[in-house]
N, C-alpha and C positions, 0 to 999 in steps of 0.2 A: 964378574958382572953380578950386582945384586939382583934378587928379583924386582925390587923396585924398579930399577935402571931398565933389567929386561922389558918390564912392563910398558915403562916410558918411553922405549926404544922400538918395542914391536908394536904397539898399539896404532902408531901413524902409519907403519909401513904396511900393517893389515888394512888399515882403510883405504891407504892408496891404493893397494893391489884390488882390493873390493871393488872400489869406484872405477879404477880403469878396466877392469874385467867386465864389469856391468855395462860399461861405455861402448865396450867392444861386442859385448853381447848383443846389446840393442841394435848395433849395425849389421849383426850377423843374422838377426832373425826377424826380416821382414813377414809379413804375413800379405801373401798375393790375394787381394779379394775383388780384383777386377773393377773396383769401384770407381776407378777415373777413367775406363775404357770406353773409346768411343762405340756407338753402336755401329759396326763394321761386319760384314761377311769376308772371312779368311777362306779364299777357295783354292785349290789346287795342292799338288804335292811340293812342301818346302814352304808354304805360308806359313809366317811367323808372327806371334805378338809376344812381346817383351814387358816385363814389369818387375821391378824390385830386385833387378839383377838375375832374372831366370827368364829362359825362353822357351814357347809353348810352339811346338813346330809340328805341320801336320806330315804324318809318315804315310797315310794310307786312308783310303775311304774317300767320302765327298767333301765336307766344309764343316768349319765351325764358326760359330758367331757370338760376338761379345752382346749378350742379349739379357736375360732376367729383365729387371724392372722396364726394359725398353718394350718387352712383350708380354703383357699381363696374363696371356694365355699358356705360358711357360711357368711352371714351378720356379719361384723367386723368394728370396729372403728381404724384398722391397728395394733390392740394388742390383747394378749389372752382376752378370755371372759369365761361365764359359757353357755355351750351348753346343755339344757335340752332335752333329746330325749326319745321318745317311750313312751310317757303318764308318765312321770316321776314328782313325787310330791316331793319337798325336803322342809326343816325346817331350819332356821337360828335361832340360840341361841348365847348367848355373852359365851365366853369359861370359865368365873370366875362365869357364871349362875347369873349374875346380872341383874336387869332389863336395858334396853336399848332403844334408839330410832331409828326409821327409817325416815330418813328425804326425802331420793329422790332415784331414781334408773333410770337406762337406760333398756329399753326392746325393744325387736325386734323378728321378726319370725325366720327362721331359714336359709334354701336353698335361697340362691340370685337368682336362676334360676326360671322364673315365672312358667314354666312348673313343679315344684316341690313345689309351694306356698300351694297345697291342703294339704301339710306335717304339716303346721304351725297349732298350735293353735287358735282357733277363738277367744279365750280371756283367761285371767289366773286371777284366784281368789284368792286374798291376804286374808288370816287370821290371825290377830294378838291377842294372848291370852295375858291376864293381871291377876295378881294374886288378887284375890276378886272382879274383875270388868269383865262387859261383854266384850264378845270378839269384834274385829273390824273385819269390812269386808270392801272389796273394789275389783271392777272388772276392770281390764285393757282389754279394747278392742283392739285386736292386730291392729297396723295400717298397712294399704294395700299398705306399700313402703317398700323396702328392705333396710330400714335403721332404726337406733335406735330413739326413742322417749323416752322423760324424762318425770317421772311421779314423782309427789310432793306429798308427803303423810303427814310429820310431826307428825308420830304416836310416841307415849311417853309410858314410863312404862311398854316395852312389856317384856314377858317372853319368847316368840317366835313368829315367823313369818312364815306360810307355803305357798308355792307358788304352786296352783294346776292349771294345764291346763284343758281348758274347749273344748269337742270334736270339732273339725272342720267337720260338716256334708259331706264334700267330702273327708275326710280322710279316712285312714284304720285304724284297732284297732290298731297299734303299732305307731301312728304319735303323733299329739298334742305336737308338738316340739316349742321351743322358744329359745332365746338367753337373757342373762343378764350381766349386765356391771355397772360399777361405782356406788356402792350402797355407800350412805351416813349414816353412823352409828355413833350412840354414847352412850357408857354406862354412868352408873350413878358414879359418882366420888366415889373411893374407900375411905375408913376412913382415910386411911395415907393422900390422896391428901389434905382432910379438914385440918387435922394436920399441914402438911406444910405449908399450907395458913394461918394459925392461928399464928403457929410459925414466920412467916415472918411479920406479922402485929406486934405482940409482940415485935418483935426486933426492928420495925420501930418506935414503939409507946415509947419504952425505949430511943431509941437513941435520938429522938427529945425532951422528956423531959428533958434528960440530957444536952443537950445543949442549951437549953431554960434557963435551970438553971445557966449553965456556963454564958451565955451572960447576965445574969440581974447581977450575982456578979460581973462580969468584969465591968460593968456599974456603 
């Protein structure tokens, strides 16, 4: 095959691959931002909130609230977020039980009033579990400002991620609070996603080969 033919053949193939991969990527990279969450209190072990194919399940402590802009006295970005209260521990899993990645998230203390900062967790420990591999660990020290900070992780192959607050020495036994927003999560592609990708490549390949044969016969 000549260079010109190879380019003619390869260009639409690469374009189709990029388009299909981008489309699949858009479906696999939701941002959990809680913007459409109702203002509800989720209390009791096993309480769950779900968004964009991910579940947030209470596994310890008191409760968490879809709060943020619903409660102006809590740190927020002008939109709802997740407020983890009273030493609550929660776990993130993919709703389809497939492995996933956690790329980044925004985290902050709780109450904006400085006299209530003693209720903030002093830090939050993340534990990522992976099938057949050692757990991952990361500790986020709570910023001493009443605004969110972005944490970059880029963890992959996760079965779950647990957020556990660490006691603030000046806080009470029911404090250790923090707020969470804008989680960048990605699930491993479903088998049907790869099937669509391969089908698209096959169709492009067949069409390009047919067009090349037609042009050769015409010449």
